N, C-alpha and C positions, 0 to 999 in steps of 0.2 A: 568087933565092936557091931551090934546090930545095926541095920541101916536105919533103924527107928531111932536109934539116940539122938539126943540133941546137940548137932553138931557144933552150934556156937554156944556152947555150955561155960567156954572160957572165956567171954565178955559178958556174960549174964548178971554179974556181980558189980559191973560198972553202969553210973548213970545211965538212964537211956530217954529219961522224958526230957525232951527239948523244950524250950521256953514256949509260952502261951502265947498265941496273937491269930491272926487271920490265916487260913490254910495256904500254904504255898502251890500254885499249880505247877512250878516246875517240878519233876520228878514222879507226878501222878501218872499211873497209867490211862490209857484212854477209859477203862471200865470206871476206875476211882473217878476221875473228872468227871464223867457223865452222872454217875451218883451224888458227886459234889455238888454240881448244877442243879440236879433234880432236887437236892435237899434244901436249897435257897429258892426255889420257885419256877425254874425251868419247866414247862410243860415236858412229859416223858416222850411226846412225840416230836418234839425239838430237840431234844437232848443229844442225840447222835449227832446230827448235822452242827449244834453249837459247840460239842466237843471238834469237830472237825475243823470249822472255822477258827477257833482258839488256837488249837493246835500248831496250824499253819502260820499264825502269827507268832507263836514263840518260836517255834523250832525250825521254821523256814526262812520267816523274815526277820528273826530274832528281836522281836518287837515286846519291850517291857512295860510299856503303858497302856492300860485300856482303853485311852481317849484316842489311839491310834489306830483302832481295830475299826476301820471305816466301814466295816459291811455288816456291823452290827449296828442296832438302835442306839440312840444314845441313852434312852432311859436305861437300856439293857446293859450298856458300858458302865454309867454310873453303880448300877447294882452291883456289876461284878469288883468295881473298885473299891465298893463298901464292904465286900464280902470276902474277896481273896486277896493275896499279892502274888506279883511275880518277881521272885528275888533267886539270884544266883552269891556265890561266895564273894566277898569283898577281897579285891588284891591288894594287897600291904606292900609288898615290895615286887618288882621285876627287875632281874639281871638276865644282861646278854654276855655271852661267851664269845670269846675271841674267834670261835669257829662256827657263830651265829646261833648255838643253842640258845634257849631263853628258859628260866627258871622263875616261876611265879611263886610266893609265899600267898597263901590265902587264908582268910578268918572264916571261919563258919560259926553256927550258934554256939554261944556259950564261950565265944571266947579263943576257940582253940585255934590251930593253925595246921595247914598240911601243905606240901610242896608239890608243885605240878611242872612238868619240863617239857617243853617242844622242842624236837630236833627235826632240823629242816635238812634234807638231804635232795640228790639232784633229782628223783623220780618221785619222791614222796615227801611228805611230813608228817612226823609221828608224835602223838602225844600221850606222854608216858602221866597216868592219873594213878590217885590213892584212894583207897578204899577206905582207910581207917584211919584214926589218929593213933600214931605210933603202931605198935604190934607186939603180939603174943609170943612170936615163934623164937626170938633171941637168938636167931642164926649168927654165929660167932663172926664172920667175914661181914657183917652187914652193919652199917652206920646205925639205920633206921631200928635194926632189933637191939640197939641200947638202950631205947627209948621205950618207957611201959604204955602200953595199951591204955589210952583214954577212952575211946568209945566207937562204935562205928559210924559211918558216914551215913546218911540217908541216902536215897536215890538221887534226890535234888540236889544234893551237896556233889554226888559224884558226876551227874551229865552237865551240873554248873560248872565243872572245873572245864569241859568241852566246849560249853557258850563263853566263858571269859577268856578262852584261849582264841575262839572265833572272833569276841570283840577285839581283840589285841591285833590279830592278823588283817581287820577289816574284810572278813570271810563272809558276812550276810549279803545276800542278793539285795540290788537296789532297785525298787519296783520302778517297772517301764525301762530298766537299762537291759541291753542285750544280755542274754545269757551265757553265762562264763562256766565253761566246764572243768576249769582250771580248780582244782582242789590243794589249798595249802595245807589243809589238813586232812590228810588223806587215810589216817591210820589210828588205831586207839591200841594202846597196852596198858593193861592192867599190872603195871609191874612199879609203882611209885610206893608208898608208904600201906603198909598193911596186907593181911593174906585175905585175897576177896572171897576164897572160899569158907571163911568164918563169917562172911556178910552175905551171904547168898543171895537173899530174897532181893536186897537192896542193889546188889551188883546186877543181878537178872534185869530187874525192873529198868534199871537206869541204860542199860544195853540194848534193851527191846526199843526205849525211844530213841537211841542212837541210830537203830537200825531201820526204824518206821520210816516207810517210802515217802511220806508226806510232810518229811520234817529235815533232819540232819541227813539222812539218806546213806548212811555208812553200811557196805555189804559185811555181811557175817564173816567173810575171808578177810577182812581188812580191820579185825578186831581178835587181839589175842589176849588170853587170861592167862597170868602165870601162876602157879601154885607151887606151893612145897612139897604138896602131897597129902592133902587132904581127902583121902581117899574114898570115903564113902559119898562125897559129893561129884566126884567125878564122872558118873554116869548122869547123874542129874544135869551137871553141866552140858553134855553132850544132848540131853534130850531137851531142856528148857531154854537154852542158850545158842549152843551149835556153833560158837564161835571157834576159833583157833586156839590150841592149848600149849601153853608153854611149861615146863618142869622145871624146877628149880634144883637140878638134880645133885651135881657137884662132887661127887664121891663114888667109889665102885666098891666098897664092902660098908659093910653096918657099921663096923668098929669106928670107920672115920667119920661117915654119916651122921653118926649120933652127935657126933660132935660138932659138925659144920651144920647140920640141918637138925635141931634136937626132936622134931616132930616125927623123925624116923625112929624114935624108939615107941612111938604109937602104932604106926604103919610103915613096917622095914621095906626094904626096897623088894624084895620078894612079891608083898601086897601091893607097893605101889605098882610094879609092872605089870601085875595080872589085872588091874584096874585099867590101864593104858592100852593093853592089847585090843580092846574090844571099841578105843574111843573113836577112833576114824571111822567106823562103819557105821556108828549111830550117829555122829554127827555130820558125815559127809566131809570132813576135813581131809584134806590130801595128806597129811604127815604132822607128826609130833615133834616140837622143839623140846630139845634138852638142852638147858643153860647149863653151864659148867665153867665155873670161875676157876680160874688158874692161879693155884698156891704154891709158891717155892716149896719145896721138898715135902708137901703134905698130900696132893693127890695129883701131881703132874708127871708120874714115872711112865716108861713105855710099858710096863705092868699094867699101869692104869687105863691107859687105851686101849689095851687088849682087853681087859677086863671089862670094859663100857661095851666093846662091840660085841662080846658074847651075850652080855645082858641083855642089850636090846633088838637081838636078833629076833626077827618076824613083827618087828614095829615100823611102820613107815616113819622115818625120823631124819631129822638134820640135828649135828650138834652145833650149837654157838659156843665158841670159847670165848670167855672173857676175862681179857688180862685184869688181874685184881685192882681197883680202885683205891688205893689207900686213904684214910682219914686220921685225923687224930687219936693216937692212942689203939689203931688197927694190931692186933697180934701177931699179922700174917706179913708177907711180903710177895710182890708180883713175882710169878715165873719169869726166866729170861725170855728173850725174844727167840733165842736159839729153841729153847727146851718147848715154847708154845707151837713153834712150828714144826718141831718133831713129831709133838704128840698130833696135831692137826694131819700129819702126812701121813701117820698109822691109820687114823680113823678115813682118811681119804681114800686111801689104797684099799680100804676094805670095804668101800663103795657107798659110803654115806657123805652128805655136804658137811664141810667140817670150816665155816667161815670164822675168822678171826675179828671178833667186835672193836672196832675202833673207837677207844674212850672218847668221850663227847661231854662237853662242858666241865672237865674236871676242876678249871681254873676256877669255877664259881660253885664247886660241889654241887654239882648236877648230874654228877656218872653215877650208872649201876651201881647200887647199893651204897651211895652216900647220903641219901635223902634224910634230913631229920629236920624237925620245924625248929626254927630260931629259938623258941624259948626254951628248948631243950638242948642247947648247945653244950652244956656243963660236960666238960671233959674228965673222961675216966683214964686213968691211967692203963698203959699198956699191961702191966704185970693183973690189974683190977680185972679187966675183959679177960684176959687168959684164963685166969681163976676162975671165974664163973662161968667160962666155955667147958673147965675142966680140961685145959691142956697141960 
């Protein structure tokens, strides 16, 4: 497929116009915010400074009310309030797992819903965010894949998920208080609902905001984008975002991957691996993470482990083994603990890190592959899902 082809064509038929109203400053790049301020009368010579001031209020202090931006003149604050809004998605429900995982159901423009998950660990706090309402990819082991795509999220709706999590964690700095370097939300993973590379521009702009040194200030090494393999956009990700990359891999033959990850029919394993070989060099990333869900009797044999080692030869990599998180109607079962450990041991002895992911938030359907908005919980039968997956 030529690199110039429209990679987002899968979603172009879905409604893309959002409700009319004042522009939302959340999600604007610095350049876009500058142009917006000039358009409402801010002198060009002052625009860059005003952007810097407003940016810090929104993304460093977490302020949503123009009246609180006290280093701006009162009449200017009034004008801003008349011309713009500062809005983030609305939290509809908040669930807390027995293991401390938090899942938020958030509502965005048009009344649509997505799920966001915060996972606390001893040395970090990871936020799993969504990039689309639903998904086009129909990966047969993924609950989100059974929900049809509604639309892409805007940059504001993507970075807004980070902001509402910081609200809930009480992590915005307090003016005048001693500086606290502790980060409860220290990592972002784009592993929620949707395929991030089918919404590239909005994901890129949102992550640029997250990485900006005068706001949320997350290092690019603390942001991981997970893709099922939109090959033409992988090099672009290295050049324009430069974050860590994870690949939803899950199989060692095209025959099996075609069923598990149908995008493989468009860009097969060989094409995907060719694109990955140059990624660490371009993005200065240390290594690529291969995500591999362990499915009983499907992809978990010793032969699969050995094929996987041969496939990734020459790619700086680690293999995340994910015990399958079951959901109602799922057509698969989790591999046994002994089978997963044997698989991991083969990979480890070949020189690759092979951590086995501990399922988190299963009791609130917050684990990997379980996300699905509450309004789309209608259950399909196991037979229906298996038939659609071609199993």
